[in-house]
N, CA, C and O atoms as a CHARMM CRD file, in Angstrom:
* protein
*
  352
    1    1 UNK  N      0.85000  -1.16800   0.00000 PROA 1      0.00000
    2    1 UNK  CA     0.00000   0.00000   0.00000 PROA 1      0.00000
    3    1 UNK  C      0.89800   1.23400   0.00000 PROA 1      0.00000
    4    1 UNK  O      1.78100   1.36900   0.84800 PROA 1      0.00000
    5    2 UNK  N      0.66900   2.12600  -0.95000 PROA 2      0.00000
    6    2 UNK  CA     1.43500   3.36400  -1.04600 PROA 2      0.00000
    7    2 UNK  C      0.51300   4.53900  -0.73000 PROA 2      0.00000
    8    2 UNK  O     -0.63600   4.58400  -1.16700 PROA 2      0.00000
    9    3 UNK  N      1.04400   5.48000   0.03500 PROA 3      0.00000
   10    3 UNK  CA     0.28000   6.64400   0.44100 PROA 3      0.00000
   11    3 UNK  C      1.05700   7.90900   0.12300 PROA 3      0.00000
   12    3 UNK  O      2.28700   7.90200   0.07700 PROA 3      0.00000
   13    4 UNK  N      0.33300   8.98500  -0.09200 PROA 4      0.00000
   14    4 UNK  CA     0.94200  10.29100  -0.34200 PROA 4      0.00000
   15    4 UNK  C      0.05300  11.35800   0.27200 PROA 4      0.00000
   16    4 UNK  O     -1.11800  11.11500   0.56200 PROA 4      0.00000
   17    5 UNK  N      0.61700  12.53900   0.46600 PROA 5      0.00000
   18    5 UNK  CA    -0.13400  13.69200   0.93000 PROA 5      0.00000
   19    5 UNK  C     -0.12500  14.73100  -0.18500 PROA 5      0.00000
   20    5 UNK  O      0.93100  15.24300  -0.55800 PROA 5      0.00000
   21    6 UNK  N     -1.30400  15.03700  -0.71400 PROA 6      0.00000
   22    6 UNK  CA    -1.45500  16.02700  -1.78300 PROA 6      0.00000
   23    6 UNK  C     -1.72900  17.39600  -1.18700 PROA 6      0.00000
   24    6 UNK  O     -2.35600  17.51400  -0.13400 PROA 6      0.00000
   25    7 UNK  N     -1.25800  18.42200  -1.86400 PROA 7      0.00000
   26    7 UNK  CA    -1.53100  19.79100  -1.47500 PROA 7      0.00000
   27    7 UNK  C     -2.96400  20.13800  -1.87600 PROA 7      0.00000
   28    7 UNK  O     -3.29100  20.17800  -3.06200 PROA 7      0.00000
   29    8 UNK  N     -3.80500  20.38400  -0.89400 PROA 8      0.00000
   30    8 UNK  CA    -5.18600  20.77900  -1.17200 PROA 8      0.00000
   31    8 UNK  C     -5.49200  22.16400  -0.60300 PROA 8      0.00000
   32    8 UNK  O     -6.65400  22.55000  -0.47900 PROA 8      0.00000
   33    9 UNK  N     -4.44200  22.90200  -0.25900 PROA 9      0.00000
   34    9 UNK  CA    -4.61700  24.23400   0.28300 PROA 9      0.00000
   35    9 UNK  C     -4.79100  24.27500   1.78900 PROA 9      0.00000
   36    9 UNK  O     -4.79200  25.35500   2.38100 PROA 9      0.00000
   37   10 UNK  N     -4.93500  23.14000   2.40800 PROA 10     0.00000
   38   10 UNK  CA    -5.05900  23.08200   3.87100 PROA 10     0.00000
   39   10 UNK  C     -3.69900  22.74200   4.47000 PROA 10     0.00000
   40   10 UNK  O     -2.82000  22.22200   3.78300 PROA 10     0.00000
   41   11 UNK  N     -3.53900  23.03500   5.73700 PROA 11     0.00000
   42   11 UNK  CA    -2.23000  22.86900   6.37600 PROA 11     0.00000
   43   11 UNK  C     -1.73800  21.43700   6.40300 PROA 11     0.00000
   44   11 UNK  O     -0.52900  21.21400   6.34800 PROA 11     0.00000
   45   12 UNK  N     -2.62200  20.46200   6.48400 PROA 12     0.00000
   46   12 UNK  CA    -2.20600  19.06500   6.59400 PROA 12     0.00000
   47   12 UNK  C     -2.35300  18.29300   5.29400 PROA 12     0.00000
   48   12 UNK  O     -2.02700  17.10600   5.24500 PROA 12     0.00000
   49   13 UNK  N     -2.83500  18.93800   4.24300 PROA 13     0.00000
   50   13 UNK  CA    -2.96500  18.27500   2.95100 PROA 13     0.00000
   51   13 UNK  C     -4.06100  17.22000   2.93000 PROA 13     0.00000
   52   13 UNK  O     -4.82900  17.07900   3.88100 PROA 13     0.00000
   53   14 UNK  N     -4.11800  16.47800   1.82300 PROA 14     0.00000
   54   14 UNK  CA    -5.13400  15.44200   1.59800 PROA 14     0.00000
   55   14 UNK  C     -4.43800  14.09700   1.44200 PROA 14     0.00000
   56   14 UNK  O     -3.53400  13.95300   0.61800 PROA 14     0.00000
   57   15 UNK  N     -4.85200  13.12400   2.22300 PROA 15     0.00000
   58   15 UNK  CA    -4.29600  11.78000   2.13200 PROA 15     0.00000
   59   15 UNK  C     -4.74800  11.12200   0.83600 PROA 15     0.00000
   60   15 UNK  O     -5.93300  11.12100   0.50300 PROA 15     0.00000
   61   16 UNK  N     -3.78300  10.56000   0.10900 PROA 16     0.00000
   62   16 UNK  CA    -4.04500   9.88900  -1.16400 PROA 16     0.00000
   63   16 UNK  C     -3.50600   8.46800  -1.10600 PROA 16     0.00000
   64   16 UNK  O     -2.46000   8.20700  -0.51100 PROA 16     0.00000
   65   17 UNK  N     -4.23100   7.56200  -1.72800 PROA 17     0.00000
   66   17 UNK  CA    -3.78600   6.18600  -1.90000 PROA 17     0.00000
   67   17 UNK  C     -3.25200   6.08700  -3.32200 PROA 17     0.00000
   68   17 UNK  O     -3.93100   6.49100  -4.26700 PROA 17     0.00000
   69   18 UNK  N     -2.04600   5.55500  -3.48400 PROA 18     0.00000
   70   18 UNK  CA    -1.36100   5.54100  -4.77100 PROA 18     0.00000
   71   18 UNK  C     -1.17700   4.09600  -5.23300 PROA 18     0.00000
   72   18 UNK  O     -0.89200   3.20600  -4.43200 PROA 18     0.00000
   73   19 UNK  N     -1.34500   3.88200  -6.52600 PROA 19     0.00000
   74   19 UNK  CA    -1.16500   2.53500  -7.08000 PROA 19     0.00000
   75   19 UNK  C      0.29700   2.09800  -6.98600 PROA 19     0.00000
   76   19 UNK  O      1.19900   2.93000  -6.88800 PROA 19     0.00000
   77   20 UNK  N      0.51700   0.78800  -7.01700 PROA 20     0.00000
   78   20 UNK  CA     1.86700   0.23200  -6.92900 PROA 20     0.00000
   79   20 UNK  C      2.80200   0.80000  -7.99300 PROA 20     0.00000
   80   20 UNK  O      3.97700   1.04700  -7.72200 PROA 20     0.00000
   81   21 UNK  N      2.28400   1.00600  -9.19600 PROA 21     0.00000
   82   21 UNK  CA     3.12700   1.49500 -10.29100 PROA 21     0.00000
   83   21 UNK  C      3.20200   3.02200 -10.35300 PROA 21     0.00000
   84   21 UNK  O      3.77300   3.57600 -11.29200 PROA 21     0.00000
   85   22 UNK  N      2.63700   3.69500  -9.37100 PROA 22     0.00000
   86   22 UNK  CA     2.65100   5.15900  -9.24900 PROA 22     0.00000
   87   22 UNK  C      1.95700   5.88100 -10.40100 PROA 22     0.00000
   88   22 UNK  O      2.25100   7.04500 -10.67000 PROA 22     0.00000
   89   23 UNK  N      1.05300   5.20400 -11.07200 PROA 23     0.00000
   90   23 UNK  CA     0.36500   5.83300 -12.19500 PROA 23     0.00000
   91   23 UNK  C     -0.97600   6.44200 -11.81700 PROA 23     0.00000
   92   23 UNK  O     -1.40700   7.41000 -12.44400 PROA 23     0.00000
   93   24 UNK  N     -1.64500   5.89700 -10.80600 PROA 24     0.00000
   94   24 UNK  CA    -2.98400   6.33800 -10.41100 PROA 24     0.00000
   95   24 UNK  C     -3.02700   6.60500  -8.91100 PROA 24     0.00000
   96   24 UNK  O     -2.21100   6.09400  -8.14400 PROA 24     0.00000
   97   25 UNK  N     -3.99800   7.41700  -8.51800 PROA 25     0.00000
   98   25 UNK  CA    -4.21900   7.65400  -7.09300 PROA 25     0.00000
   99   25 UNK  C     -5.68400   7.99400  -6.87200 PROA 25     0.00000
  100   25 UNK  O     -6.42700   8.28800  -7.80800 PROA 25     0.00000
  101   26 UNK  N     -6.06900   7.94600  -5.61900 PROA 26     0.00000
  102   26 UNK  CA    -7.44100   8.26600  -5.25000 PROA 26     0.00000
  103   26 UNK  C     -7.42200   8.89600  -3.85200 PROA 26     0.00000
  104   26 UNK  O     -6.68000   8.45900  -2.97200 PROA 26     0.00000
  105   27 UNK  N     -8.24300   9.92200  -3.66600 PROA 27     0.00000
  106   27 UNK  CA    -8.37900  10.54800  -2.35000 PROA 27     0.00000
  107   27 UNK  C     -9.12000   9.59300  -1.42700 PROA 27     0.00000
  108   27 UNK  O    -10.07400   8.93200  -1.83600 PROA 27     0.00000
  109   28 UNK  N     -8.67800   9.52700  -0.19300 PROA 28     0.00000
  110   28 UNK  CA    -9.30600   8.60400   0.75700 PROA 28     0.00000
  111   28 UNK  C     -9.87500   9.34400   1.97200 PROA 28     0.00000
  112   28 UNK  O     -9.88700   8.81600   3.08400 PROA 28     0.00000
  113   29 UNK  N    -10.34300  10.56800   1.74400 PROA 29     0.00000
  114   29 UNK  CA   -10.90100  11.36900   2.82000 PROA 29     0.00000
  115   29 UNK  C    -12.09600  10.74400   3.51800 PROA 29     0.00000
  116   29 UNK  O    -12.38600  11.08500   4.66400 PROA 29     0.00000
  117   30 UNK  N    -12.79300   9.83900   2.85300 PROA 30     0.00000
  118   30 UNK  CA   -13.91600   9.15200   3.49700 PROA 30     0.00000
  119   30 UNK  C    -13.43000   8.17800   4.56100 PROA 30     0.00000
  120   30 UNK  O    -14.19000   7.77800   5.44300 PROA 30     0.00000
  121   31 UNK  N    -12.15700   7.80000   4.47400 PROA 31     0.00000
  122   31 UNK  CA   -11.56600   6.88500   5.46300 PROA 31     0.00000
  123   31 UNK  C    -10.74000   7.68400   6.46800 PROA 31     0.00000
  124   31 UNK  O    -10.98400   7.61900   7.67200 PROA 31     0.00000
  125   32 UNK  N     -9.76600   8.43600   5.96700 PROA 32     0.00000
  126   32 UNK  CA    -8.91300   9.28800   6.81200 PROA 32     0.00000
  127   32 UNK  C     -8.51600  10.50300   5.99400 PROA 32     0.00000
  128   32 UNK  O     -8.17000  10.38000   4.81900 PROA 32     0.00000
  129   33 UNK  N     -8.56400  11.66600   6.60400 PROA 33     0.00000
  130   33 UNK  CA    -8.25100  12.90400   5.88700 PROA 33     0.00000
  131   33 UNK  C     -6.75200  13.14100   5.75200 PROA 33     0.00000
  132   33 UNK  O     -6.29100  13.67500   4.74300 PROA 33     0.00000
  133   34 UNK  N     -5.99300  12.74400   6.77200 PROA 34     0.00000
  134   34 UNK  CA    -4.55800  13.02600   6.78700 PROA 34     0.00000
  135   34 UNK  C     -3.76900  11.78700   7.19600 PROA 34     0.00000
  136   34 UNK  O     -4.31600  10.83200   7.74700 PROA 34     0.00000
  137   35 UNK  N     -2.48200  11.82800   6.91400 PROA 35     0.00000
  138   35 UNK  CA    -1.60000  10.73400   7.30700 PROA 35     0.00000
  139   35 UNK  C     -1.58600  10.57000   8.82700 PROA 35     0.00000
  140   35 UNK  O     -1.56700   9.44600   9.32800 PROA 35     0.00000
  141   36 UNK  N     -1.59600  11.68500   9.56100 PROA 36     0.00000
  142   36 UNK  CA    -1.59700  11.60500  11.01700 PROA 36     0.00000
  143   36 UNK  C     -2.86300  10.93100  11.52700 PROA 36     0.00000
  144   36 UNK  O     -2.79700  10.09900  12.43200 PROA 36     0.00000
  145   37 UNK  N     -4.00000  11.27300  10.96800 PROA 37     0.00000
  146   37 UNK  CA    -5.25500  10.64500  11.37500 PROA 37     0.00000
  147   37 UNK  C     -5.21300   9.14300  11.07800 PROA 37     0.00000
  148   37 UNK  O     -5.69500   8.33600  11.87300 PROA 37     0.00000
  149   38 UNK  N     -4.64100   8.77900   9.94600 PROA 38     0.00000
  150   38 UNK  CA    -4.51400   7.37000   9.59800 PROA 38     0.00000
  151   38 UNK  C     -3.66300   6.63300  10.61800 PROA 38     0.00000
  152   38 UNK  O     -4.06300   5.57500  11.10500 PROA 38     0.00000
  153   39 UNK  N     -2.50700   7.16800  10.94800 PROA 39     0.00000
  154   39 UNK  CA    -1.63000   6.48800  11.89700 PROA 39     0.00000
  155   39 UNK  C     -2.22600   6.41600  13.29800 PROA 39     0.00000
  156   39 UNK  O     -2.04500   5.42800  14.01000 PROA 39     0.00000
  157   40 UNK  N     -2.93500   7.46800  13.68500 PROA 40     0.00000
  158   40 UNK  CA    -3.57600   7.47200  15.00200 PROA 40     0.00000
  159   40 UNK  C     -4.66300   6.40800  15.11400 PROA 40     0.00000
  160   40 UNK  O     -4.99500   5.97000  16.21600 PROA 40     0.00000
  161   41 UNK  N     -5.21700   5.99300  13.98000 PROA 41     0.00000
  162   41 UNK  CA    -6.32200   5.02800  13.97000 PROA 41     0.00000
  163   41 UNK  C     -6.01900   3.85800  13.03500 PROA 41     0.00000
  164   41 UNK  O     -6.92200   3.33000  12.38600 PROA 41     0.00000
  165   42 UNK  N     -4.75600   3.45500  12.96600 PROA 42     0.00000
  166   42 UNK  CA    -4.30600   2.45200  11.99900 PROA 42     0.00000
  167   42 UNK  C     -5.12300   1.16100  12.06200 PROA 42     0.00000
  168   42 UNK  O     -5.54100   0.65600  11.02000 PROA 42     0.00000
  169   43 UNK  N     -5.35700   0.62600  13.23500 PROA 43     0.00000
  170   43 UNK  CA    -6.06600  -0.65500  13.36000 PROA 43     0.00000
  171   43 UNK  C     -7.47400  -0.58000  12.77000 PROA 43     0.00000
  172   43 UNK  O     -7.97300  -1.56700  12.23000 PROA 43     0.00000
  173   44 UNK  N     -8.09800   0.55700  12.86900 PROA 44     0.00000
  174   44 UNK  CA    -9.44200   0.74500  12.33600 PROA 44     0.00000
  175   44 UNK  C     -9.43900   0.96500  10.82600 PROA 44     0.00000
  176   44 UNK  O    -10.26200   0.39300  10.11100 PROA 44     0.00000
  177   45 UNK  N     -8.51400   1.79300  10.34300 PROA 45     0.00000
  178   45 UNK  CA    -8.53000   2.20700   8.93800 PROA 45     0.00000
  179   45 UNK  C     -7.75900   1.30600   7.98000 PROA 45     0.00000
  180   45 UNK  O     -8.09000   1.25200   6.79500 PROA 45     0.00000
  181   46 UNK  N     -6.74700   0.60500   8.45800 PROA 46     0.00000
  182   46 UNK  CA    -5.89200  -0.20100   7.56900 PROA 46     0.00000
  183   46 UNK  C     -6.66600  -1.22500   6.74200 PROA 46     0.00000
  184   46 UNK  O     -6.40900  -1.33200   5.54300 PROA 46     0.00000
  185   47 UNK  N     -7.59700  -1.98000   7.31500 PROA 47     0.00000
  186   47 UNK  CA    -8.33300  -2.94700   6.49100 PROA 47     0.00000
  187   47 UNK  C     -9.13900  -2.28000   5.36500 PROA 47     0.00000
  188   47 UNK  O     -9.21200  -2.80800   4.25600 PROA 47     0.00000
  189   48 UNK  N     -9.73300  -1.13300   5.65200 PROA 48     0.00000
  190   48 UNK  CA   -10.50000  -0.41200   4.62800 PROA 48     0.00000
  191   48 UNK  C     -9.57700   0.08100   3.51600 PROA 48     0.00000
  192   48 UNK  O     -9.91200  -0.00800   2.33500 PROA 48     0.00000
  193   49 UNK  N     -8.41900   0.59800   3.90200 PROA 49     0.00000
  194   49 UNK  CA    -7.46700   1.07500   2.90900 PROA 49     0.00000
  195   49 UNK  C     -6.90800  -0.06600   2.07000 PROA 49     0.00000
  196   49 UNK  O     -6.66300   0.10200   0.87500 PROA 49     0.00000
  197   50 UNK  N     -6.70600  -1.22100   2.68600 PROA 50     0.00000
  198   50 UNK  CA    -6.18500  -2.36300   1.93600 PROA 50     0.00000
  199   50 UNK  C     -7.17300  -2.80800   0.86200 PROA 50     0.00000
  200   50 UNK  O     -6.77400  -3.12200  -0.25900 PROA 50     0.00000
  201   51 UNK  N     -8.44700  -2.83400   1.19800 PROA 51     0.00000
  202   51 UNK  CA    -9.47700  -3.17300   0.20100 PROA 51     0.00000
  203   51 UNK  C     -9.47400  -2.17100  -0.95100 PROA 51     0.00000
  204   51 UNK  O     -9.55800  -2.54800  -2.12000 PROA 51     0.00000
  205   52 UNK  N     -9.37600  -0.89700  -0.60300 PROA 52     0.00000
  206   52 UNK  CA    -9.33700   0.14900  -1.62100 PROA 52     0.00000
  207   52 UNK  C     -8.06700   0.04300  -2.46800 PROA 52     0.00000
  208   52 UNK  O     -8.10400   0.23600  -3.68300 PROA 52     0.00000
  209   53 UNK  N     -6.96500  -0.26100  -1.82800 PROA 53     0.00000
  210   53 UNK  CA    -5.69500  -0.43400  -2.54100 PROA 53     0.00000
  211   53 UNK  C     -5.77600  -1.58900  -3.53300 PROA 53     0.00000
  212   53 UNK  O     -5.30700  -1.47300  -4.66500 PROA 53     0.00000
  213   54 UNK  N     -6.36400  -2.69100  -3.11400 PROA 54     0.00000
  214   54 UNK  CA    -6.53500  -3.83700  -4.01100 PROA 54     0.00000
  215   54 UNK  C     -7.37400  -3.45300  -5.22900 PROA 54     0.00000
  216   54 UNK  O     -7.05100  -3.83300  -6.35400 PROA 54     0.00000
  217   55 UNK  N     -8.44000  -2.70700  -5.00400 PROA 55     0.00000
  218   55 UNK  CA    -9.30600  -2.27300  -6.10100 PROA 55     0.00000
  219   55 UNK  C     -8.56700  -1.29800  -7.02600 PROA 55     0.00000
  220   55 UNK  O     -8.70100  -1.37800  -8.24700 PROA 55     0.00000
  221   56 UNK  N     -7.79500  -0.38800  -6.44900 PROA 56     0.00000
  222   56 UNK  CA    -7.03100   0.56800  -7.25100 PROA 56     0.00000
  223   56 UNK  C     -6.01300  -0.15600  -8.13000 PROA 56     0.00000
  224   56 UNK  O     -5.86300   0.16800  -9.30800 PROA 56     0.00000
  225   57 UNK  N     -5.32200  -1.12900  -7.55900 PROA 57     0.00000
  226   57 UNK  CA    -4.27600  -1.83000  -8.29300 PROA 57     0.00000
  227   57 UNK  C     -4.80500  -2.80900  -9.33000 PROA 57     0.00000
  228   57 UNK  O     -4.04900  -3.25900 -10.19100 PROA 57     0.00000
  229   58 UNK  N     -6.06800  -3.14100  -9.26700 PROA 58     0.00000
  230   58 UNK  CA    -6.65400  -4.01100 -10.29300 PROA 58     0.00000
  231   58 UNK  C     -7.48900  -3.21900 -11.29400 PROA 58     0.00000
  232   58 UNK  O     -8.12700  -3.80000 -12.17200 PROA 58     0.00000
  233   59 UNK  N     -7.48300  -1.88900 -11.16100 PROA 59     0.00000
  234   59 UNK  CA    -8.17800  -1.03500 -12.12000 PROA 59     0.00000
  235   59 UNK  C     -9.67600  -0.95300 -11.93000 PROA 59     0.00000
  236   59 UNK  O    -10.39200  -0.60600 -12.86900 PROA 59     0.00000
  237   60 UNK  N    -10.17000  -1.26100 -10.75000 PROA 60     0.00000
  238   60 UNK  CA   -11.60800  -1.29000 -10.50600 PROA 60     0.00000
  239   60 UNK  C    -12.19500   0.02900 -10.00200 PROA 60     0.00000
  240   60 UNK  O    -13.41100   0.13600  -9.84600 PROA 60     0.00000
  241   61 UNK  N    -11.35900   1.03000  -9.74600 PROA 61     0.00000
  242   61 UNK  CA   -11.87400   2.29600  -9.21900 PROA 61     0.00000
  243   61 UNK  C    -12.12200   3.29100 -10.34600 PROA 61     0.00000
  244   61 UNK  O    -11.21100   3.62900 -11.10200 PROA 61     0.00000
  245   62 UNK  N    -13.35500   3.75200 -10.44800 PROA 62     0.00000
  246   62 UNK  CA   -13.73100   4.71600 -11.48200 PROA 62     0.00000
  247   62 UNK  C    -13.24800   6.13100 -11.15200 PROA 62     0.00000
  248   62 UNK  O    -13.08300   6.95400 -12.05300 PROA 62     0.00000
  249   63 UNK  N    -13.02300   6.41700  -9.86700 PROA 63     0.00000
  250   63 UNK  CA   -12.65400   7.77300  -9.46600 PROA 63     0.00000
  251   63 UNK  C    -11.14500   7.97000  -9.32500 PROA 63     0.00000
  252   63 UNK  O    -10.70900   8.99000  -8.79300 PROA 63     0.00000
  253   64 UNK  N    -10.35100   7.02400  -9.78600 PROA 64     0.00000
  254   64 UNK  CA    -8.89600   7.17100  -9.74400 PROA 64     0.00000
  255   64 UNK  C     -8.46300   8.21500 -10.76900 PROA 64     0.00000
  256   64 UNK  O     -9.05300   8.34300 -11.84100 PROA 64     0.00000
  257   65 UNK  N     -7.42200   8.95400 -10.41300 PROA 65     0.00000
  258   65 UNK  CA    -6.86300   9.97000 -11.30000 PROA 65     0.00000
  259   65 UNK  C     -5.36800   9.70100 -11.46500 PROA 65     0.00000
  260   65 UNK  O     -4.77800   8.92800 -10.71100 PROA 65     0.00000
  261   66 UNK  N     -4.77300  10.34200 -12.44900 PROA 66     0.00000
  262   66 UNK  CA    -3.33500  10.19500 -12.66000 PROA 66     0.00000
  263   66 UNK  C     -2.57400  10.75900 -11.45900 PROA 66     0.00000
  264   66 UNK  O     -2.88100  11.85200 -10.98400 PROA 66     0.00000
  265   67 UNK  N     -1.59300  10.02000 -10.97600 PROA 67     0.00000
  266   67 UNK  CA    -0.77400  10.46300  -9.84800 PROA 67     0.00000
  267   67 UNK  C      0.19000  11.54500 -10.33200 PROA 67     0.00000
  268   67 UNK  O      0.89100  11.35800 -11.32700 PROA 67     0.00000
  269   68 UNK  N      0.22400  12.68100  -9.62200 PROA 68     0.00000
  270   68 UNK  CA     1.08900  13.79600  -9.97400 PROA 68     0.00000
  271   68 UNK  C      2.00800  14.10400  -8.79700 PROA 68     0.00000
  272   68 UNK  O      1.58800  14.70100  -7.80600 PROA 68     0.00000
  273   69 UNK  N      3.24900  13.69400  -8.91900 PROA 69     0.00000
  274   69 UNK  CA     4.20700  13.89400  -7.83500 PROA 69     0.00000
  275   69 UNK  C      4.38600  15.37200  -7.50000 PROA 69     0.00000
  276   69 UNK  O      4.77200  15.70600  -6.38000 PROA 69     0.00000
  277   70 UNK  N      4.11400  16.25100  -8.44300 PROA 70     0.00000
  278   70 UNK  CA     4.24200  17.68200  -8.19900 PROA 70     0.00000
  279   70 UNK  C      3.17900  18.22000  -7.24000 PROA 70     0.00000
  280   70 UNK  O      3.31600  19.33300  -6.73300 PROA 70     0.00000
  281   71 UNK  N      2.13300  17.45500  -6.98800 PROA 71     0.00000
  282   71 UNK  CA     1.08400  17.84900  -6.04400 PROA 71     0.00000
  283   71 UNK  C      1.38900  17.39700  -4.61400 PROA 71     0.00000
  284   71 UNK  O      0.66100  17.74300  -3.68300 PROA 71     0.00000
  285   72 UNK  N      2.46400  16.62700  -4.44200 PROA 72     0.00000
  286   72 UNK  CA     2.76700  16.04600  -3.13400 PROA 72     0.00000
  287   72 UNK  C      3.43100  17.03400  -2.19100 PROA 72     0.00000
  288   72 UNK  O      4.24000  17.87500  -2.58500 PROA 72     0.00000
  289   73 UNK  N      3.05600  16.89400  -0.93800 PROA 73     0.00000
  290   73 UNK  CA     3.69200  17.60000   0.16900 PROA 73     0.00000
  291   73 UNK  C      4.50700  16.58900   0.96000 PROA 73     0.00000
  292   73 UNK  O      4.53500  15.40300   0.63100 PROA 73     0.00000
  293   74 UNK  N      5.15000  17.05700   1.97800 PROA 74     0.00000
  294   74 UNK  CA     5.75800  16.15000   2.94300 PROA 74     0.00000
  295   74 UNK  C      4.63100  15.27900   3.49500 PROA 74     0.00000
  296   74 UNK  O      3.51500  15.77200   3.66200 PROA 74     0.00000
  297   75 UNK  N      4.88500  13.98700   3.78700 PROA 75     0.00000
  298   75 UNK  CA     3.80800  13.14000   4.31200 PROA 75     0.00000
  299   75 UNK  C      3.13700  13.71900   5.55600 PROA 75     0.00000
  300   75 UNK  O      1.93100  13.56100   5.74600 PROA 75     0.00000
  301   76 UNK  N      3.91800  14.38500   6.39700 PROA 76     0.00000
  302   76 UNK  CA     3.39500  15.01300   7.61300 PROA 76     0.00000
  303   76 UNK  C      3.74800  16.49800   7.58600 PROA 76     0.00000
  304   76 UNK  O      4.72600  16.89900   8.21700 PROA 76     0.00000
  305   77 UNK  N      2.98600  17.31900   6.88000 PROA 77     0.00000
  306   77 UNK  CA     3.32500  18.73900   6.77300 PROA 77     0.00000
  307   77 UNK  C      3.46000  19.45200   8.11500 PROA 77     0.00000
  308   77 UNK  O      4.25300  20.38400   8.24800 PROA 77     0.00000
  309   78 UNK  N      2.69100  19.01900   9.10700 PROA 78     0.00000
  310   78 UNK  CA     2.77200  19.62400  10.44600 PROA 78     0.00000
  311   78 UNK  C      2.98100  18.52900  11.46900 PROA 78     0.00000
  312   78 UNK  O      2.17800  18.37800  12.39100 PROA 78     0.00000
  313   79 UNK  N      4.03400  17.77400  11.32100 PROA 79     0.00000
  314   79 UNK  CA     4.28300  16.65600  12.23000 PROA 79     0.00000
  315   79 UNK  C      4.46100  17.14900  13.66400 PROA 79     0.00000
  316   79 UNK  O      5.00100  18.22500  13.91900 PROA 79     0.00000
  317   80 UNK  N      3.98600  16.32100  14.58100 PROA 80     0.00000
  318   80 UNK  CA     4.19600  16.61500  15.98700 PROA 80     0.00000
  319   80 UNK  C      5.69100  16.54100  16.27900 PROA 80     0.00000
  320   80 UNK  O      6.41400  15.76000  15.66000 PROA 80     0.00000
  321   81 UNK  N      6.14000  17.34500  17.21100 PROA 81     0.00000
  322   81 UNK  CA     7.55600  17.33100  17.54500 PROA 81     0.00000
  323   81 UNK  C      7.68500  17.19700  19.04200 PROA 81     0.00000
  324   81 UNK  O      6.91700  17.77300  19.81200 PROA 81     0.00000
  325   82 UNK  N      8.67600  16.42200  19.43200 PROA 82     0.00000
  326   82 UNK  CA     8.99400  16.29400  20.84800 PROA 82     0.00000
  327   82 UNK  C     10.40900  16.78600  21.00200 PROA 82     0.00000
  328   82 UNK  O     11.30200  16.32700  20.29200 PROA 82     0.00000
  329   83 UNK  N     10.63200  17.69600  21.90000 PROA 83     0.00000
  330   83 UNK  CA    11.93300  18.30000  22.05900 PROA 83     0.00000
  331   83 UNK  C     12.32400  18.23600  23.52500 PROA 83     0.00000
  332   83 UNK  O     11.56500  18.64400  24.40500 PROA 83     0.00000
  333   84 UNK  N     13.51500  17.72000  23.77300 PROA 84     0.00000
  334   84 UNK  CA    14.01700  17.66300  25.13500 PROA 84     0.00000
  335   84 UNK  C     15.16100  18.65900  25.25100 PROA 84     0.00000
  336   84 UNK  O     16.12800  18.61200  24.49200 PROA 84     0.00000
  337   85 UNK  N     15.03300  19.54300  26.19700 PROA 85     0.00000
  338   85 UNK  CA    16.07200  20.54800  26.41800 PROA 85     0.00000
  339   85 UNK  C     16.90900  20.10100  27.60500 PROA 85     0.00000
  340   85 UNK  O     16.38600  19.83500  28.68700 PROA 85     0.00000
  341   86 UNK  N     18.20900  20.02400  27.38900 PROA 86     0.00000
  342   86 UNK  CA    19.11100  19.60800  28.46100 PROA 86     0.00000
  343   86 UNK  C     19.30000  20.76600  29.44700 PROA 86     0.00000
  344   86 UNK  O     19.42500  21.92100  29.04000 PROA 86     0.00000
  345   87 UNK  N     19.32000  20.44800  30.74000 PROA 87     0.00000
  346   87 UNK  CA    19.54500  21.50500  31.73500 PROA 87     0.00000
  347   87 UNK  C     20.95200  22.08300  31.58100 PROA 87     0.00000
  348   87 UNK  O     21.88800  21.38700  31.18800 PROA 87     0.00000
  349   88 UNK  N     21.07100  23.34200  31.89200 PROA 88     0.00000
  350   88 UNK  CA    22.37700  24.00200  31.78800 PROA 88     0.00000
  351   88 UNK  C     23.16200  23.87700  33.05400 PROA 88     0.00000
  352   88 UNK  O     24.28400  24.37600  33.13600 PROA 88     0.00000
């Protein structure tokens, strides 16, 4: 399963499912809007995404579009950060 984050004008982008050959993709906002939301709920969303991925890779999705790497953002545009400051 390949995933990408597309620039949709929002700070966290749009989660996209990408075909194995990187030729097609589909928005998966009905399952998870962002990569962070997906990871936070992996056990719940992974089976649904796998079914969708199988359909995408066999050409069964009518709403698939050409994958455009130029639309991609960092997978986690606003990733959480943990910072430890050493005492002086």
